[in-house]
SEKEZA-544018 format. One record per residue (C-alpha): y, x, z; residue in three letters; residue number from 1. Coordinates in Angstrom, 1 decimal. Each point is the difference from the previous one (the first is absolute). Layout:
<atoms>
<atom v="Y" u="X" w="Z" vovo="ALA" lumdren="NUM"/>
...
</atoms>
This chain:
<atoms>
<atom v="23.8" u="29.1" w="53.8" vovo="UNK" lumdren="1"/>
<atom v="-2.4" u="2.5" w="-1.2" vovo="UNK" lumdren="2"/>
<atom v="-1.1" u="-2.5" w="-2.8" vovo="UNK" lumdren="3"/>
<atom v="2.7" u="0.1" w="-2.1" vovo="UNK" lumdren="4"/>
<atom v="-0.8" u="1.5" w="-3.6" vovo="UNK" lumdren="5"/>
<atom v="1.2" u="3.4" w="-0.9" vovo="UNK" lumdren="6"/>
<atom v="2.4" u="-0.1" w="-3.1" vovo="UNK" lumdren="7"/>
<atom v="0.9" u="3.2" w="-1.7" vovo="UNK" lumdren="8"/>
<atom v="3.2" u="-0.1" w="-1.7" vovo="UNK" lumdren="9"/>
<atom v="0.6" u="2.9" w="-2.6" vovo="UNK" lumdren="10"/>
<atom v="3.4" u="1.6" w="0.2" vovo="UNK" lumdren="11"/>
<atom v="0.5" u="0.3" w="-3.9" vovo="UNK" lumdren="12"/>
<atom v="2.5" u="2.8" w="-1.2" vovo="UNK" lumdren="13"/>
<atom v="1.7" u="1.0" w="2.5" vovo="UNK" lumdren="14"/>
<atom v="3.0" u="0.8" w="-2.2" vovo="UNK" lumdren="15"/>
<atom v="0.3" u="-3.7" w="-0.5" vovo="UNK" lumdren="16"/>
<atom v="0.6" u="-3.1" w="1.9" vovo="UNK" lumdren="17"/>
<atom v="-3.7" u="-0.3" w="1.6" vovo="UNK" lumdren="18"/>
<atom v="0.6" u="1.6" w="3.3" vovo="UNK" lumdren="19"/>
<atom v="3.3" u="-2.1" w="0.5" vovo="UNK" lumdren="20"/>
<atom v="-1.7" u="-3.4" w="-1.0" vovo="UNK" lumdren="21"/>
<atom v="-3.1" u="0.8" w="1.9" vovo="UNK" lumdren="22"/>
<atom v="2.3" u="0.8" w="3.1" vovo="UNK" lumdren="23"/>
<atom v="1.8" u="-3.5" w="-0.5" vovo="UNK" lumdren="24"/>
<atom v="-3.2" u="-1.7" w="-0.2" vovo="UNK" lumdren="25"/>
<atom v="-1.5" u="1.2" w="2.9" vovo="UNK" lumdren="26"/>
<atom v="3.0" u="-1.2" w="1.9" vovo="UNK" lumdren="27"/>
<atom v="-1.7" u="-3.4" w="-0.1" vovo="UNK" lumdren="28"/>
<atom v="-2.1" u="-0.5" w="3.6" vovo="UNK" lumdren="29"/>
<atom v="-2.3" u="-2.6" w="-2.0" vovo="UNK" lumdren="30"/>
<atom v="-1.6" u="2.9" w="-1.9" vovo="UNK" lumdren="31"/>
<atom v="-1.1" u="1.5" w="3.4" vovo="UNK" lumdren="32"/>
<atom v="-1.3" u="-3.2" w="1.5" vovo="UNK" lumdren="33"/>
<atom v="-2.2" u="-0.4" w="-3.0" vovo="UNK" lumdren="34"/>
<atom v="-1.1" u="3.6" w="-0.6" vovo="UNK" lumdren="35"/>
<atom v="-0.2" u="3.6" w="0.7" vovo="UNK" lumdren="36"/>
<atom v="2.4" u="1.5" w="-3.0" vovo="UNK" lumdren="37"/>
<atom v="0.6" u="3.7" w="-0.6" vovo="UNK" lumdren="38"/>
<atom v="1.4" u="1.9" w="-2.6" vovo="UNK" lumdren="39"/>
<atom v="-1.5" u="2.6" w="-1.8" vovo="UNK" lumdren="40"/>
<atom v="3.0" u="2.4" w="-1.0" vovo="UNK" lumdren="41"/>
<atom v="2.3" u="2.5" w="1.3" vovo="UNK" lumdren="42"/>
<atom v="1.1" u="-0.5" w="3.6" vovo="UNK" lumdren="43"/>
<atom v="3.4" u="1.5" w="-0.9" vovo="UNK" lumdren="44"/>
<atom v="0.4" u="-2.1" w="-2.8" vovo="UNK" lumdren="45"/>
<atom v="-0.8" u="-3.0" w="2.3" vovo="UNK" lumdren="46"/>
<atom v="2.7" u="1.6" w="2.7" vovo="UNK" lumdren="47"/>
<atom v="2.4" u="0.5" w="-2.7" vovo="UNK" lumdren="48"/>
<atom v="-0.2" u="-3.7" w="-1.2" vovo="UNK" lumdren="49"/>
<atom v="0.1" u="-1.5" w="3.8" vovo="UNK" lumdren="50"/>
<atom v="3.2" u="1.7" w="0.2" vovo="UNK" lumdren="51"/>
<atom v="1.2" u="-1.1" w="-3.4" vovo="UNK" lumdren="52"/>
<atom v="-0.3" u="-3.7" w="1.0" vovo="UNK" lumdren="53"/>
<atom v="1.1" u="0.7" w="3.5" vovo="UNK" lumdren="54"/>
<atom v="-3.1" u="-1.5" w="1.5" vovo="UNK" lumdren="55"/>
<atom v="-1.3" u="0.8" w="3.8" vovo="UNK" lumdren="56"/>
<atom v="-3.2" u="2.0" w="0.2" vovo="UNK" lumdren="57"/>
<atom v="-1.4" u="3.0" w="-1.8" vovo="UNK" lumdren="58"/>
<atom v="-3.3" u="1.2" w="-1.9" vovo="UNK" lumdren="59"/>
<atom v="-2.9" u="0.9" w="2.2" vovo="UNK" lumdren="60"/>
<atom v="-2.3" u="2.2" w="-1.7" vovo="UNK" lumdren="61"/>
<atom v="-3.6" u="-1.2" w="0.3" vovo="UNK" lumdren="62"/>
<atom v="-2.6" u="2.8" w="-0.9" vovo="UNK" lumdren="63"/>
<atom v="-2.9" u="-2.2" w="-0.5" vovo="UNK" lumdren="64"/>
<atom v="-0.4" u="-3.7" w="0.2" vovo="UNK" lumdren="65"/>
<atom v="-0.9" u="-0.2" w="3.4" vovo="UNK" lumdren="66"/>
<atom v="3.5" u="0.9" w="0.9" vovo="UNK" lumdren="67"/>
<atom v="1.6" u="-2.8" w="-2.0" vovo="UNK" lumdren="68"/>
<atom v="1.4" u="-2.4" w="3.1" vovo="UNK" lumdren="69"/>
<atom v="1.6" u="-2.3" w="-2.6" vovo="UNK" lumdren="70"/>
<atom v="2.4" u="-1.3" w="2.6" vovo="UNK" lumdren="71"/>
<atom v="3.8" u="-1.5" w="-0.9" vovo="UNK" lumdren="72"/>
<atom v="2.6" u="2.7" w="0.5" vovo="UNK" lumdren="73"/>
<atom v="-1.5" u="2.9" w="-1.4" vovo="UNK" lumdren="74"/>
<atom v="-1.6" u="0.8" w="-3.5" vovo="UNK" lumdren="75"/>
<atom v="-3.2" u="1.9" w="0.3" vovo="UNK" lumdren="76"/>
<atom v="-0.4" u="2.6" w="-3.3" vovo="UNK" lumdren="77"/>
<atom v="-3.1" u="1.7" w="-1.0" vovo="UNK" lumdren="78"/>
<atom v="1.8" u="2.9" w="-1.3" vovo="UNK" lumdren="79"/>
<atom v="-2.2" u="2.2" w="-2.3" vovo="UNK" lumdren="80"/>
<atom v="2.6" u="2.7" w="0.3" vovo="UNK" lumdren="81"/>
<atom v="0.2" u="0.4" w="-3.9" vovo="UNK" lumdren="82"/>
<atom v="3.8" u="-0.5" w="-0.6" vovo="UNK" lumdren="83"/>
<atom v="2.9" u="2.1" w="1.4" vovo="UNK" lumdren="84"/>
<atom v="2.5" u="-3.2" w="0.1" vovo="UNK" lumdren="85"/>
<atom v="2.6" u="2.5" w="0.3" vovo="UNK" lumdren="86"/>
<atom v="-0.6" u="1.5" w="-3.3" vovo="UNK" lumdren="87"/>
<atom v="0.4" u="-3.1" w="-2.1" vovo="UNK" lumdren="88"/>
<atom v="2.9" u="-1.9" w="-0.6" vovo="UNK" lumdren="89"/>
<atom v="0.7" u="-4.2" w="-0.3" vovo="UNK" lumdren="90"/>
<atom v="0.1" u="-1.2" w="-3.3" vovo="UNK" lumdren="91"/>
<atom v="-1.7" u="3.1" w="-1.8" vovo="UNK" lumdren="92"/>
<atom v="-3.1" u="0.2" w="-1.7" vovo="UNK" lumdren="93"/>
<atom v="-2.3" u="3.0" w="1.1" vovo="UNK" lumdren="94"/>
<atom v="-3.6" u="1.0" w="-0.1" vovo="UNK" lumdren="95"/>
<atom v="-0.2" u="0.8" w="3.5" vovo="UNK" lumdren="96"/>
<atom v="1.0" u="-3.9" w="1.0" vovo="UNK" lumdren="97"/>
<atom v="-2.4" u="-1.2" w="-2.7" vovo="UNK" lumdren="98"/>
<atom v="-2.8" u="2.2" w="1.2" vovo="UNK" lumdren="99"/>
<atom v="0.5" u="-1.2" w="3.6" vovo="UNK" lumdren="100"/>
<atom v="0.4" u="-3.8" w="-0.7" vovo="UNK" lumdren="101"/>
<atom v="-3.3" u="0.1" w="-2.4" vovo="UNK" lumdren="102"/>
<atom v="-1.8" u="2.2" w="2.8" vovo="UNK" lumdren="103"/>
<atom v="0.9" u="-2.7" w="2.4" vovo="UNK" lumdren="104"/>
<atom v="-1.4" u="-3.0" w="-2.3" vovo="UNK" lumdren="105"/>
<atom v="-3.3" u="2.0" w="-0.4" vovo="UNK" lumdren="106"/>
<atom v="-0.1" u="0.4" w="3.8" vovo="UNK" lumdren="107"/>
<atom v="0.6" u="-3.9" w="0.9" vovo="UNK" lumdren="108"/>
<atom v="-2.9" u="-0.4" w="-3.0" vovo="UNK" lumdren="109"/>
<atom v="-2.3" u="1.8" w="2.0" vovo="UNK" lumdren="110"/>
<atom v="0.5" u="-1.3" w="3.3" vovo="UNK" lumdren="111"/>
<atom v="-0.2" u="-3.4" w="-1.4" vovo="UNK" lumdren="112"/>
<atom v="-3.3" u="0.4" w="-2.3" vovo="UNK" lumdren="113"/>
<atom v="-1.6" u="1.4" w="3.5" vovo="UNK" lumdren="114"/>
<atom v="0.8" u="-3.1" w="1.4" vovo="UNK" lumdren="115"/>
<atom v="2.5" u="1.8" w="3.0" vovo="UNK" lumdren="116"/>
<atom v="3.0" u="-1.9" w="-0.9" vovo="UNK" lumdren="117"/>
<atom v="0.4" u="-3.9" w="-1.0" vovo="UNK" lumdren="118"/>
<atom v="2.5" u="0.1" w="-2.8" vovo="UNK" lumdren="119"/>
<atom v="2.6" u="2.1" w="-1.8" vovo="UNK" lumdren="120"/>
<atom v="3.7" u="-1.1" w="-0.9" vovo="UNK" lumdren="121"/>
<atom v="1.4" u="2.5" w="-2.3" vovo="UNK" lumdren="122"/>
<atom v="3.6" u="1.0" w="-0.2" vovo="UNK" lumdren="123"/>
<atom v="1.1" u="1.0" w="-3.7" vovo="UNK" lumdren="124"/>
<atom v="-1.1" u="3.5" w="-1.9" vovo="UNK" lumdren="125"/>
<atom v="2.2" u="1.5" w="-2.4" vovo="UNK" lumdren="126"/>
<atom v="-2.4" u="0.2" w="-3.1" vovo="UNK" lumdren="127"/>
<atom v="2.0" u="3.1" w="-1.6" vovo="UNK" lumdren="128"/>
<atom v="0.0" u="1.8" w="3.4" vovo="UNK" lumdren="129"/>
<atom v="-4.1" u="-0.5" w="0.2" vovo="UNK" lumdren="130"/>
<atom v="0.0" u="1.1" w="-3.6" vovo="UNK" lumdren="131"/>
<atom v="1.6" u="3.1" w="0.8" vovo="UNK" lumdren="132"/>
<atom v="-2.2" u="0.9" w="2.6" vovo="UNK" lumdren="133"/>
<atom v="-3.1" u="-0.3" w="-2.3" vovo="UNK" lumdren="134"/>
<atom v="-1.0" u="-3.4" w="0.8" vovo="UNK" lumdren="135"/>
<atom v="-0.9" u="-2.1" w="-3.1" vovo="UNK" lumdren="136"/>
<atom v="-0.7" u="-3.4" w="1.0" vovo="UNK" lumdren="137"/>
<atom v="3.0" u="-2.2" w="-0.6" vovo="UNK" lumdren="138"/>
<atom v="0.3" u="-1.8" w="3.5" vovo="UNK" lumdren="139"/>
<atom v="-1.6" u="-1.1" w="3.2" vovo="UNK" lumdren="140"/>
<atom v="-2.3" u="-2.3" w="-1.8" vovo="UNK" lumdren="141"/>
<atom v="-1.3" u="2.9" w="-2.4" vovo="UNK" lumdren="142"/>
<atom v="-0.1" u="2.5" w="3.0" vovo="UNK" lumdren="143"/>
<atom v="-2.4" u="-2.6" w="2.1" vovo="UNK" lumdren="144"/>
<atom v="-2.0" u="-0.9" w="-3.3" vovo="UNK" lumdren="145"/>
<atom v="-0.8" u="3.6" w="-0.6" vovo="UNK" lumdren="146"/>
<atom v="-0.4" u="1.1" w="3.6" vovo="UNK" lumdren="147"/>
<atom v="-2.5" u="-3.0" w="0.8" vovo="UNK" lumdren="148"/>
<atom v="-1.8" u="-0.2" w="-3.4" vovo="UNK" lumdren="149"/>
<atom v="0.6" u="-3.7" w="-0.1" vovo="UNK" lumdren="150"/>
<atom v="-0.7" u="-1.5" w="-3.6" vovo="UNK" lumdren="151"/>
<atom v="2.5" u="-2.4" w="-0.1" vovo="UNK" lumdren="152"/>
<atom v="3.2" u="-0.7" w="1.8" vovo="UNK" lumdren="153"/>
<atom v="2.8" u="-2.0" w="-0.5" vovo="UNK" lumdren="154"/>
<atom v="3.4" u="-0.2" w="1.2" vovo="UNK" lumdren="155"/>
<atom v="1.6" u="-3.6" w="1.5" vovo="UNK" lumdren="156"/>
<atom v="3.4" u="-0.5" w="0.5" vovo="UNK" lumdren="157"/>
<atom v="1.1" u="-2.6" w="2.5" vovo="UNK" lumdren="158"/>
<atom v="3.2" u="-1.8" w="0.6" vovo="UNK" lumdren="159"/>
<atom v="-0.3" u="-3.4" w="1.7" vovo="UNK" lumdren="160"/>
<atom v="-2.4" u="-2.2" w="-2.0" vovo="UNK" lumdren="161"/>
<atom v="-0.1" u="2.0" w="-2.7" vovo="UNK" lumdren="162"/>
<atom v="-2.7" u="2.5" w="-0.2" vovo="UNK" lumdren="163"/>
<atom v="-0.5" u="2.0" w="-3.1" vovo="UNK" lumdren="164"/>
<atom v="-3.0" u="2.3" w="-0.9" vovo="UNK" lumdren="165"/>
<atom v="0.6" u="2.5" w="-2.7" vovo="UNK" lumdren="166"/>
<atom v="-2.6" u="0.8" w="-2.6" vovo="UNK" lumdren="167"/>
<atom v="1.9" u="3.4" w="-0.4" vovo="UNK" lumdren="168"/>
<atom v="2.7" u="1.8" w="1.8" vovo="UNK" lumdren="169"/>
<atom v="1.0" u="3.5" w="-0.7" vovo="UNK" lumdren="170"/>
<atom v="-0.7" u="0.2" w="-3.6" vovo="UNK" lumdren="171"/>
<atom v="2.7" u="-0.1" w="-2.8" vovo="UNK" lumdren="172"/>
<atom v="0.2" u="-3.6" w="-1.7" vovo="UNK" lumdren="173"/>
<atom v="-1.4" u="1.6" w="-3.4" vovo="UNK" lumdren="174"/>
<atom v="-3.1" u="0.9" w="2.1" vovo="UNK" lumdren="175"/>
<atom v="0.1" u="-3.0" w="2.1" vovo="UNK" lumdren="176"/>
<atom v="-0.4" u="-2.3" w="-2.9" vovo="UNK" lumdren="177"/>
<atom v="-3.5" u="1.8" w="-0.9" vovo="UNK" lumdren="178"/>
<atom v="-1.3" u="-0.7" w="3.4" vovo="UNK" lumdren="179"/>
<atom v="0.1" u="-3.9" w="-0.8" vovo="UNK" lumdren="180"/>
<atom v="-3.5" u="-0.5" w="-0.8" vovo="UNK" lumdren="181"/>
<atom v="-2.4" u="-2.6" w="0.8" vovo="UNK" lumdren="182"/>
<atom v="-1.8" u="2.3" w="2.3" vovo="UNK" lumdren="183"/>
<atom v="2.9" u="1.2" w="2.0" vovo="UNK" lumdren="184"/>
<atom v="1.5" u="-3.7" w="0.2" vovo="UNK" lumdren="185"/>
<atom v="-3.3" u="-1.3" w="1.3" vovo="UNK" lumdren="186"/>
<atom v="-0.6" u="2.8" w="2.8" vovo="UNK" lumdren="187"/>
<atom v="3.6" u="-0.4" w="1.2" vovo="UNK" lumdren="188"/>
<atom v="-0.4" u="-3.8" w="0.3" vovo="UNK" lumdren="189"/>
<atom v="-3.4" u="0.4" w="1.8" vovo="UNK" lumdren="190"/>
<atom v="1.4" u="2.6" w="2.2" vovo="UNK" lumdren="191"/>
<atom v="3.1" u="-2.4" w="1.0" vovo="UNK" lumdren="192"/>
<atom v="-2.6" u="-2.8" w="0.6" vovo="UNK" lumdren="193"/>
<atom v="-1.9" u="2.3" w="2.1" vovo="UNK" lumdren="194"/>
<atom v="2.9" u="1.2" w="2.4" vovo="UNK" lumdren="195"/>
<atom v="1.5" u="-3.3" w="0.0" vovo="UNK" lumdren="196"/>
<atom v="-3.2" u="-1.6" w="1.5" vovo="UNK" lumdren="197"/>
<atom v="-0.2" u="2.8" w="2.3" vovo="UNK" lumdren="198"/>
<atom v="3.5" u="-0.6" w="1.4" vovo="UNK" lumdren="199"/>
<atom v="-0.9" u="-3.9" w="0.4" vovo="UNK" lumdren="200"/>
<atom v="0.8" u="-1.9" w="-3.0" vovo="UNK" lumdren="201"/>
<atom v="-3.0" u="-2.2" w="-0.9" vovo="UNK" lumdren="202"/>
<atom v="0.4" u="0.0" w="-3.6" vovo="UNK" lumdren="203"/>
<atom v="2.8" u="1.8" w="-1.5" vovo="UNK" lumdren="204"/>
<atom v="2.1" u="-1.2" w="-2.4" vovo="UNK" lumdren="205"/>
<atom v="0.9" u="2.9" w="-2.6" vovo="UNK" lumdren="206"/>
<atom v="2.6" u="-0.5" w="-2.5" vovo="UNK" lumdren="207"/>
<atom v="-0.3" u="2.7" w="-2.8" vovo="UNK" lumdren="208"/>
<atom v="2.9" u="1.1" w="-2.0" vovo="UNK" lumdren="209"/>
<atom v="0.2" u="0.3" w="-3.6" vovo="UNK" lumdren="210"/>
<atom v="1.2" u="3.5" w="-1.6" vovo="UNK" lumdren="211"/>
<atom v="2.1" u="-0.9" w="-2.9" vovo="UNK" lumdren="212"/>
<atom v="2.9" u="-2.3" w="-0.2" vovo="UNK" lumdren="213"/>
<atom v="-0.9" u="-3.9" w="-0.4" vovo="UNK" lumdren="214"/>
<atom v="-3.7" u="1.0" w="1.0" vovo="UNK" lumdren="215"/>
<atom v="0.4" u="1.7" w="-3.7" vovo="UNK" lumdren="216"/>
<atom v="0.7" u="-3.5" w="-1.5" vovo="UNK" lumdren="217"/>
<atom v="-3.4" u="-0.8" w="-1.6" vovo="UNK" lumdren="218"/>
<atom v="-0.4" u="3.6" w="-1.1" vovo="UNK" lumdren="219"/>
<atom v="3.5" u="0.5" w="-1.7" vovo="UNK" lumdren="220"/>
<atom v="1.0" u="2.5" w="2.8" vovo="UNK" lumdren="221"/>
<atom v="-3.1" u="1.8" w="0.7" vovo="UNK" lumdren="222"/>
<atom v="-3.6" u="-0.6" w="0.8" vovo="UNK" lumdren="223"/>
<atom v="-0.8" u="1.2" w="3.4" vovo="UNK" lumdren="224"/>
<atom v="0.0" u="-3.7" w="1.3" vovo="UNK" lumdren="225"/>
<atom v="-2.7" u="-1.1" w="-2.6" vovo="UNK" lumdren="226"/>
<atom v="-2.0" u="2.9" w="0.0" vovo="UNK" lumdren="227"/>
<atom v="-0.2" u="1.1" w="3.7" vovo="UNK" lumdren="228"/>
<atom v="1.7" u="-1.9" w="2.4" vovo="UNK" lumdren="229"/>
<atom v="-0.9" u="-3.6" w="-0.6" vovo="UNK" lumdren="230"/>
<atom v="-3.8" u="1.4" w="-0.5" vovo="UNK" lumdren="231"/>
<atom v="0.2" u="1.5" w="3.7" vovo="UNK" lumdren="232"/>
<atom v="1.5" u="-2.8" w="1.6" vovo="UNK" lumdren="233"/>
<atom v="-2.9" u="-2.3" w="-1.5" vovo="UNK" lumdren="234"/>
<atom v="-2.4" u="2.7" w="1.2" vovo="UNK" lumdren="235"/>
<atom v="1.4" u="-0.2" w="3.6" vovo="UNK" lumdren="236"/>
<atom v="-0.3" u="-3.8" w="-0.1" vovo="UNK" lumdren="237"/>
<atom v="-3.6" u="0.1" w="-0.9" vovo="UNK" lumdren="238"/>
<atom v="-0.5" u="2.3" w="3.1" vovo="UNK" lumdren="239"/>
<atom v="1.7" u="-2.6" w="2.1" vovo="UNK" lumdren="240"/>
<atom v="3.4" u="1.1" w="0.4" vovo="UNK" lumdren="241"/>
<atom v="2.9" u="-2.2" w="-0.3" vovo="UNK" lumdren="242"/>
<atom v="1.9" u="2.1" w="-2.6" vovo="UNK" lumdren="243"/>
<atom v="2.6" u="-1.4" w="-2.2" vovo="UNK" lumdren="244"/>
<atom v="1.6" u="1.7" w="-3.0" vovo="UNK" lumdren="245"/>
<atom v="1.3" u="1.6" w="-2.1" vovo="UNK" lumdren="246"/>
<atom v="3.3" u="-1.6" w="1.5" vovo="UNK" lumdren="247"/>
<atom v="3.2" u="1.1" w="-1.8" vovo="UNK" lumdren="248"/>
<atom v="1.4" u="2.9" w="2.3" vovo="UNK" lumdren="249"/>
<atom v="3.5" u="-1.7" w="-0.2" vovo="UNK" lumdren="250"/>
<atom v="-1.5" u="-3.0" w="2.4" vovo="UNK" lumdren="251"/>
<atom v="-3.0" u="1.2" w="1.4" vovo="UNK" lumdren="252"/>
<atom v="1.9" u="1.8" w="3.0" vovo="UNK" lumdren="253"/>
<atom v="2.2" u="-3.2" w="0.7" vovo="UNK" lumdren="254"/>
<atom v="-3.1" u="-2.0" w="0.4" vovo="UNK" lumdren="255"/>
<atom v="-1.5" u="2.6" w="2.4" vovo="UNK" lumdren="256"/>
<atom v="3.4" u="-0.6" w="2.2" vovo="UNK" lumdren="257"/>
<atom v="-0.7" u="-3.8" w="-0.4" vovo="UNK" lumdren="258"/>
<atom v="-3.4" u="0.5" w="1.2" vovo="UNK" lumdren="259"/>
<atom v="-2.0" u="-0.9" w="-2.7" vovo="UNK" lumdren="260"/>
<atom v="-1.3" u="3.4" w="0.2" vovo="UNK" lumdren="261"/>
<atom v="-1.7" u="1.8" w="2.9" vovo="UNK" lumdren="262"/>
<atom v="0.4" u="3.3" w="-2.1" vovo="UNK" lumdren="263"/>
<atom v="1.2" u="1.1" w="-3.4" vovo="UNK" lumdren="264"/>
<atom v="-1.7" u="2.7" w="-2.0" vovo="UNK" lumdren="265"/>
<atom v="3.0" u="2.1" w="-2.0" vovo="UNK" lumdren="266"/>
<atom v="-1.1" u="2.0" w="-3.0" vovo="UNK" lumdren="267"/>
<atom v="2.3" u="2.8" w="0.6" vovo="UNK" lumdren="268"/>
<atom v="2.2" u="1.7" w="2.8" vovo="UNK" lumdren="269"/>
<atom v="3.6" u="-1.6" w="-0.9" vovo="UNK" lumdren="270"/>
<atom v="-1.6" u="-3.2" w="-1.1" vovo="UNK" lumdren="271"/>
<atom v="-1.1" u="-0.2" w="3.8" vovo="UNK" lumdren="272"/>
<atom v="2.7" u="1.8" w="1.9" vovo="UNK" lumdren="273"/>
<atom v="3.1" u="-1.5" w="-1.2" vovo="UNK" lumdren="274"/>
<atom v="-0.7" u="-3.8" w="0.8" vovo="UNK" lumdren="275"/>
<atom v="-1.1" u="1.6" w="3.6" vovo="UNK" lumdren="276"/>
<atom v="3.3" u="1.7" w="0.2" vovo="UNK" lumdren="277"/>
<atom v="2.0" u="-2.8" w="-1.2" vovo="UNK" lumdren="278"/>
<atom v="-1.7" u="-2.2" w="2.1" vovo="UNK" lumdren="279"/>
<atom v="0.6" u="1.8" w="3.3" vovo="UNK" lumdren="280"/>
<atom v="0.2" u="3.7" w="-0.2" vovo="UNK" lumdren="281"/>
<atom v="1.1" u="1.0" w="3.6" vovo="UNK" lumdren="282"/>
<atom v="-3.3" u="-1.6" w="1.6" vovo="UNK" lumdren="283"/>
<atom v="-2.4" u="0.8" w="-3.0" vovo="UNK" lumdren="284"/>
<atom v="-3.2" u="1.8" w="0.7" vovo="UNK" lumdren="285"/>
<atom v="-2.7" u="1.8" w="-1.7" vovo="UNK" lumdren="286"/>
<atom v="-3.8" u="-0.6" w="1.0" vovo="UNK" lumdren="287"/>
<atom v="-2.9" u="2.0" w="-1.7" vovo="UNK" lumdren="288"/>
<atom v="-2.9" u="-1.9" w="-0.9" vovo="UNK" lumdren="289"/>
<atom v="-3.4" u="2.0" w="-0.8" vovo="UNK" lumdren="290"/>
<atom v="0.4" u="2.7" w="2.5" vovo="UNK" lumdren="291"/>
<atom v="-2.4" u="0.3" w="3.0" vovo="UNK" lumdren="292"/>
<atom v="2.8" u="-0.3" w="2.3" vovo="UNK" lumdren="293"/>
<atom v="3.1" u="-1.9" w="0.7" vovo="UNK" lumdren="294"/>
<atom v="3.1" u="1.6" w="-1.6" vovo="UNK" lumdren="295"/>
<atom v="3.4" u="-1.7" w="-0.2" vovo="UNK" lumdren="296"/>
<atom v="3.2" u="1.5" w="-1.1" vovo="UNK" lumdren="297"/>
<atom v="3.7" u="-0.5" w="-0.5" vovo="UNK" lumdren="298"/>
<atom v="1.0" u="-1.4" w="-3.4" vovo="UNK" lumdren="299"/>
<atom v="2.8" u="2.5" w="-0.8" vovo="UNK" lumdren="300"/>
<atom v="0.7" u="3.7" w="-0.7" vovo="UNK" lumdren="301"/>
<atom v="1.2" u="3.0" w="1.8" vovo="UNK" lumdren="302"/>
<atom v="3.6" u="-0.8" w="-0.5" vovo="UNK" lumdren="303"/>
<atom v="1.1" u="3.4" w="-0.1" vovo="UNK" lumdren="304"/>
<atom v="3.6" u="-1.3" w="-0.9" vovo="UNK" lumdren="305"/>
<atom v="0.2" u="-1.4" w="3.5" vovo="UNK" lumdren="306"/>
<atom v="-2.1" u="2.2" w="1.8" vovo="UNK" lumdren="307"/>
<atom v="1.5" u="1.5" w="3.4" vovo="UNK" lumdren="308"/>
<atom v="3.0" u="-2.5" w="0.1" vovo="UNK" lumdren="309"/>
<atom v="-1.7" u="-2.4" w="2.5" vovo="UNK" lumdren="310"/>
<atom v="0.8" u="-3.1" w="-2.3" vovo="UNK" lumdren="311"/>
<atom v="-3.8" u="-0.5" w="-1.2" vovo="UNK" lumdren="312"/>
<atom v="-1.2" u="-3.4" w="0.5" vovo="UNK" lumdren="313"/>
<atom v="-3.7" u="-0.3" w="2.0" vovo="UNK" lumdren="314"/>
<atom v="-1.1" u="-3.6" w="-1.0" vovo="UNK" lumdren="315"/>
<atom v="-2.7" u="1.2" w="-2.3" vovo="UNK" lumdren="316"/>
<atom v="-1.2" u="2.5" w="2.4" vovo="UNK" lumdren="317"/>
<atom v="-0.3" u="-2.4" w="2.9" vovo="UNK" lumdren="318"/>
<atom v="-1.7" u="-2.7" w="-2.1" vovo="UNK" lumdren="319"/>
<atom v="-2.1" u="2.8" w="-1.4" vovo="UNK" lumdren="320"/>
<atom v="-1.2" u="0.9" w="3.6" vovo="UNK" lumdren="321"/>
<atom v="-0.4" u="-3.7" w="1.1" vovo="UNK" lumdren="322"/>
<atom v="-2.2" u="-0.8" w="-2.9" vovo="UNK" lumdren="323"/>
<atom v="-2.2" u="3.0" w="0.6" vovo="UNK" lumdren="324"/>
<atom v="-0.2" u="-1.2" w="3.7" vovo="UNK" lumdren="325"/>
<atom v="-1.0" u="-3.4" w="-1.1" vovo="UNK" lumdren="326"/>
<atom v="-2.6" u="1.2" w="-2.3" vovo="UNK" lumdren="327"/>
<atom v="-1.5" u="2.3" w="2.5" vovo="UNK" lumdren="328"/>
<atom v="0.3" u="-2.5" w="2.8" vovo="UNK" lumdren="329"/>
<atom v="-1.6" u="-3.4" w="-1.4" vovo="UNK" lumdren="330"/>
<atom v="-0.5" u="0.8" w="-3.8" vovo="UNK" lumdren="331"/>
<atom v="2.8" u="-2.2" w="-1.1" vovo="UNK" lumdren="332"/>
<atom v="3.1" u="0.2" w="-2.0" vovo="UNK" lumdren="333"/>
<atom v="3.2" u="-0.6" w="1.9" vovo="UNK" lumdren="334"/>
</atoms>
């Protein structure tokens, strides 16, 4: 089947659980039926991971995309030869592994932006390691945003029926509160509406979370709801967007799970991440809105504390690849 889309899976930090969860996820024959997956990373790290989980097959080095076969039983690896895997240790932060991980991410972005691949699914990078290597962007989203010059990018987490778009992600809470402005909230509501329509939702129902406890209790606990969030929701409704809010953050996510909203807009990182991970941590997936290509990701970190032990769970990695395939194949969320 030559019409299967090419999907890149970036290895993440090779000292973490990235290679292992990719190796486990790529044992699923469904993936190879639906796409031609390949790993951008270290072939040595991938072979080590396959031995770690006692899986059959081996890594097969692909020097270019034409050599990617994407057949179950072997894992194609586009190896940039930028990491000596024998020099790093599982669970240890290093500039070498951080630099390699960032370069793998950037290479995937180049291929996707050029239209040479259909989608990207990313394993976790270690922010400290990347910083040691001289990269100032905090995470994948920021790296891709800078690389592509995309003006407005958002992170959405999914777990079952709960889909949460974030106004901000990798910012301190003190700084994140300053980003709750009428302009920023409206921009994210509009971006969410645009992408959900692209994904087949005729009239997306968007619930917008409040920032303060109890939606500020009429101004007793803050003013952002009245001054910024509510006006932004009104602006969105004037544009024909089915937005509701602000809805108190202690109830809006449960309403999303119950199906009242197709998406919920959270005001900051933990406000959106916590309900997703409590709802279904193992299968949660991250999807970017606003990039010129499809990018999905696991919803967890490098887990250095268990790296190299062969016990990492791969459900989120598997779901992120499946989501990338679904978006690349028919433009729909799974």
